[in-house]
C-alpha positions as CSV (number, residue, x, y, z in Angstrom):
1,X,13.4,81.7,-53.8
2,X,15.3,78.6,-53.5
3,X,14.1,78.6,-49.8
4,X,10.4,78.9,-50.7
5,X,10.4,76.1,-53.1
6,X,11.9,73.9,-50.4
7,X,9.2,74.6,-48.4
8,X,6.6,74.0,-51.2
9,X,8.2,70.6,-51.9
10,X,8.5,69.9,-48.2
11,X,4.5,70.6,-47.6
12,X,3.8,68.4,-50.9
13,X,5.5,65.5,-49.3
14,X,3.9,66.2,-46.1
15,X,0.7,66.1,-47.4
16,X,1.5,62.8,-49.9
17,X,2.6,61.1,-47.0
18,X,-0.5,62.0,-44.9
19,X,-2.5,61.3,-47.7
20,X,-1.5,57.6,-48.1
21,X,-0.8,57.3,-44.3
22,X,-4.9,57.9,-44.0
23,X,-5.2,55.3,-46.7
24,X,-3.2,53.0,-45.1
25,X,-5.8,53.7,-42.0
26,X,-8.8,53.4,-44.0
27,X,-7.7,49.8,-45.9
28,X,-6.8,48.5,-42.1
29,X,-10.5,49.9,-40.6
30,X,-12.4,47.3,-37.9
31,X,-14.3,45.1,-39.6
32,X,-16.4,43.0,-37.0
33,X,-16.7,39.2,-36.8
34,X,-20.3,39.5,-34.8
35,X,-22.9,41.5,-37.4
36,X,-25.7,40.3,-36.4
37,X,-29.7,41.7,-36.6
38,X,-32.9,40.1,-34.7
39,X,-36.6,40.8,-35.6
40,X,-38.6,39.3,-33.0
41,X,-41.8,39.5,-30.2
42,X,-41.7,40.5,-27.3
43,X,-44.5,40.0,-24.1
44,X,-44.0,42.0,-21.3
45,X,-45.7,41.0,-17.4
46,X,-45.3,43.8,-14.7
47,X,-42.0,43.0,-12.3
48,X,-42.9,41.8,-8.6
49,X,-40.7,44.5,-7.3
50,X,-42.1,47.4,-7.8
51,X,-40.3,49.4,-5.2
52,X,-37.0,48.4,-6.4
53,X,-37.0,47.2,-10.2
54,X,-40.6,48.8,-10.8
55,X,-40.7,47.8,-14.5
56,X,-41.8,44.5,-16.5
57,X,-39.9,40.8,-17.0
58,X,-40.1,40.9,-20.7
59,X,-39.8,37.3,-23.0
60,X,-39.1,37.3,-26.7
61,X,-39.3,35.1,-29.7
62,X,-38.2,35.8,-33.4
63,X,-35.2,35.3,-35.9
64,X,-31.5,36.5,-36.3
65,X,-29.8,36.8,-39.4
66,X,-26.2,37.9,-40.0
67,X,-22.4,36.7,-38.9
68,X,-21.3,34.6,-37.6
69,X,-25.1,33.1,-36.7
70,X,-26.1,33.1,-40.7
71,X,-30.2,32.0,-39.9
72,X,-31.3,31.3,-36.2
73,X,-34.3,31.8,-34.1
74,X,-34.1,34.2,-31.1
75,X,-35.3,33.7,-27.6
76,X,-34.6,36.4,-24.9
77,X,-35.4,36.8,-21.5
78,X,-34.9,40.2,-19.8
79,X,-35.8,42.4,-16.7
80,X,-36.3,46.1,-17.2
81,X,-36.1,48.4,-14.5
82,X,-37.4,52.2,-14.1
83,X,-36.1,52.1,-9.9
84,X,-32.7,51.3,-10.3
85,X,-31.0,54.2,-12.5
86,X,-32.7,57.6,-12.6
87,X,-34.5,58.6,-15.5
88,X,-33.8,55.3,-17.6
89,X,-34.7,52.2,-18.1
90,X,-32.3,49.7,-17.2
91,X,-32.2,46.4,-19.5
92,X,-30.4,43.4,-18.2
93,X,-31.0,40.0,-20.3
94,X,-30.0,37.0,-22.0
95,X,-30.9,36.0,-25.2
96,X,-30.2,32.7,-27.4
97,X,-29.6,32.1,-31.1
98,X,-30.4,28.6,-32.2
99,X,-29.7,27.5,-35.8
100,X,-31.3,24.9,-37.7
101,X,-28.6,22.2,-37.0
102,X,-28.6,23.1,-33.4
103,X,-25.9,25.3,-33.1
104,X,-26.2,27.7,-30.2
105,X,-24.9,31.2,-29.4
106,X,-25.5,32.5,-25.6
107,X,-25.6,36.5,-24.7
108,X,-26.0,38.3,-21.9
109,X,-26.6,42.1,-22.7
110,X,-26.7,45.3,-20.3
111,X,-28.8,48.2,-22.7
112,X,-29.8,51.8,-21.3
113,X,-32.3,54.0,-22.7
114,X,-34.0,57.4,-21.6
115,X,-37.4,57.4,-19.8
116,X,-39.9,59.3,-22.0
117,X,-43.4,59.7,-23.2
118,X,-42.4,58.8,-26.6
119,X,-43.6,55.6,-28.0
120,X,-40.5,54.5,-29.8
121,X,-37.2,53.9,-27.4
122,X,-34.1,53.1,-28.2
123,X,-31.9,51.1,-25.8
124,X,-27.8,50.9,-26.4
125,X,-25.5,49.4,-24.3
126,X,-23.6,46.3,-24.4
127,X,-23.4,42.6,-25.0
128,X,-21.2,39.6,-23.9
129,X,-20.8,36.0,-25.5
130,X,-21.7,33.4,-22.7
131,X,-21.2,30.4,-24.1
132,X,-22.6,28.1,-27.3
133,X,-23.1,24.6,-28.3
134,X,-22.2,22.9,-31.8
135,X,-19.9,25.5,-33.4
136,X,-20.1,27.6,-30.6
137,X,-19.3,25.5,-27.9
138,X,-15.8,26.8,-27.6
139,X,-16.4,30.7,-28.2
140,X,-16.4,33.9,-26.1
141,X,-16.9,37.8,-27.5
142,X,-18.4,41.1,-26.8
143,X,-19.8,44.2,-28.5
144,X,-22.0,47.0,-28.8
145,X,-25.9,46.3,-28.8
146,X,-28.8,48.7,-30.1
147,X,-32.4,48.1,-29.7
148,X,-35.8,49.6,-31.2
149,X,-38.7,49.3,-29.6
150,X,-42.3,50.5,-30.1
151,X,-43.8,50.7,-26.7
152,X,-47.2,50.3,-28.8
153,X,-46.5,47.5,-31.1
154,X,-44.6,44.9,-28.9
155,X,-44.9,42.6,-32.4
156,X,-41.7,44.4,-34.4
157,X,-38.6,44.8,-32.0
158,X,-35.8,44.5,-33.3
159,X,-32.1,44.5,-32.3
160,X,-28.2,44.8,-33.7
161,X,-25.4,43.2,-31.9
162,X,-22.1,44.7,-33.4
163,X,-18.5,43.2,-32.0
164,X,-16.0,40.3,-32.2
165,X,-16.2,36.7,-31.4
166,X,-13.1,34.4,-30.4
167,X,-13.0,30.8,-31.1
168,X,-10.8,29.2,-28.2
169,X,-11.4,25.6,-28.5
């Protein structure tokens, strides 16, 4: 009987410790320092390499909000290829977010999405902070990027950046 009481007490202690450890881990959850949503319109033109790329040159303009960029214009240039990765869109681009005071944050990104007959495409991948100006003059960082594209509505594209920024200067 005493052995059973020890096991029960030991079991309760273990559960309590596990619950406390879980709570501590949750309290230390990841909080990104980059959390930006951009909404923009794009214009796509045929890429000149119809064999090696077989895709599009895409430019876009719109707005970005979040952190660390609170309100900025978004401009982008990208190449979307359908021949470089079998069965996928291969998207490589750069974007600049410019705040009203002239502060700029420049990123590069690499995204992929399955080639599909659906009109909705959801590219995902990574971004890297290349450089900046003003308060972003000495920064680096990276993270995940996702986008939402309706191939029939180029006026309403969106993207989300989630990651980290480090101030190195």
